[in-house]
Residue, then its C-alpha position, 0 to 999 in steps of 0.5 A: m794637318p800642318d801648323d803655320n810652321g809647316e809642322d804636324s800639330i797632332a799631339k804625340p803620346g803623352e803630350p797635351a793636345a795642340n789647343d791645350r799647349i802653352v803658347p810661348h811669348t804670350r806674356p808682355i815683352v817686359g815684366d809686370f810692375a804692378e807691385s813696383r815703386v819706381l823713381v825716374t829722373g828726367a821724367a818730363s820729356g823724351i826718354g824719361a817721360a816714355v819710361v814713366r808712361a810705360l811704367l804707369a801703364q803696367g801698374a807701377r807707382v812712380a815718383a817722377l823728378d825733373l826741373d821742368e814742372l810744366g812737363l811733369e804736369t802732363l804726366r798726370t793724365e796717364a796715372a790713376p789716383g795715388q799712382l804718381h808723385l811729381a817733384t821739381v828737382d835739380v839732380s845736381d843738388s845733392a841736398a835737394v835729391d836727398r829730400a826728394v827721395v825721402e818725400a817720394e818714399a813717403a808718397i808711394g812707399h819704399l823704392d825698389k827700382l830706379a831709372c836715372v834718365a836726366g841729362v843735358l847736352q853740351m856741344g862744342k870742340i873741347v878747346d873752345l869750351s868754357d869752364e862752365q860748358w865743361a862742368r855743366p854736363f858733368a854736374v847733371n849727367a855724372t854727379g846727378t846720377f851719383n846723387v840719385c843712386r846714392a840716395v836711393a841705393r841706401g834704402m835698397i841696401e837695407r831691404r837687400s833688393g833693388s834694380i837700377v838702370n842708368i842712361s848713358s850714351n853710345a858716345a860714352g865709348t865712341p869718340r865724337t867730334g864736337m861732343g867731348a864734354y857730353a861723351a866724357s860725362k856719359a863715360a863717367v856714368s857708365q863706369l860709375t854704374r859698373c862700379l856701383a853694380l859690383e858694390l851692390a851685388e852682395y845685397g841682391i841689387r842689380c845695376n845696368i846701363v842703357s846706352p842710346g844712340s840717336t833718339d827722336t828727342e829734343m836733345q837730338r833735335a838740338m844737335w840737328r840745329e847745330g848743323s846736322s840732320r836726320e838724314t846725315v845722322i842716318e847716312g853717317s859722315l866721313a868728314g866727321y868720322r861718324l858711322g851711319i845707322p845700319l837700321r836706317q832709322i832714328a830710335t823713338p823714346e818708347e823703344v829706348a824705354e822698352s830696354v829700360l823696363f826690361l833691365l828693371s824687371d825680374r825678367a833680367s834677374h840675372i843681369t847686372l853690369h850690362d851695357l845695352r846699346v840701343d842705337g840701330g847698330a850705329t857703333l857696330d856694337q863696339g865701344 
């Protein structure tokens, strides 16, 4: 009799019976991280916390870095004994990052995967920004990503394997009014990652980008406090030269985390230099 697809389920000569066939897509959406040792920055909240939780659930040993010590502590309940190492670190401080990486590897073993999620938002028109307001997103978003990638990639080069995913933004390739400093810092992250991917490819190390759009995090809610709202983001703004979101919903941190885990995993073993946009179609996949 027909199966659910309307096709006959009787096995043809030489084929296994229907009940013996391997059903596709029965494995987890993302790879198995049971043997992985992963460092995640920006781990205390939002996308970073979602990445840590997803990795822990799949058995990874995780070093979670953030400036928010209290936020980091909330992750302890998600981990088995010895599975999670927490460190309060300012990623813009290269010496602190170097120490943190050494301590992380002493705690959980040699790092084979890295997710750089730490980032800060700076709103304001370019001509109104102070020197400090311009410099801060570059210090955390761009230089912070550089500091962590440099420290972790050196060990990966020695072992000739590894996977790196850096969080950028769909604003890296799409102009946004009032977001010049943030967008420019994220564009730097994207190009840094592409260049790093070329330099590390010969060692079997993959480097990819995840570029979220509007995501339900504290950073997004801070933008709404500046005069935007969930509804205006979804609808778009002609006055602000901004498209809406075709899927008509704000992303969750968990949805972005799934993309990060896919690119970190062996399921993406032949993917490098890629920029995966997770924005519900808000930039029409351009930029």
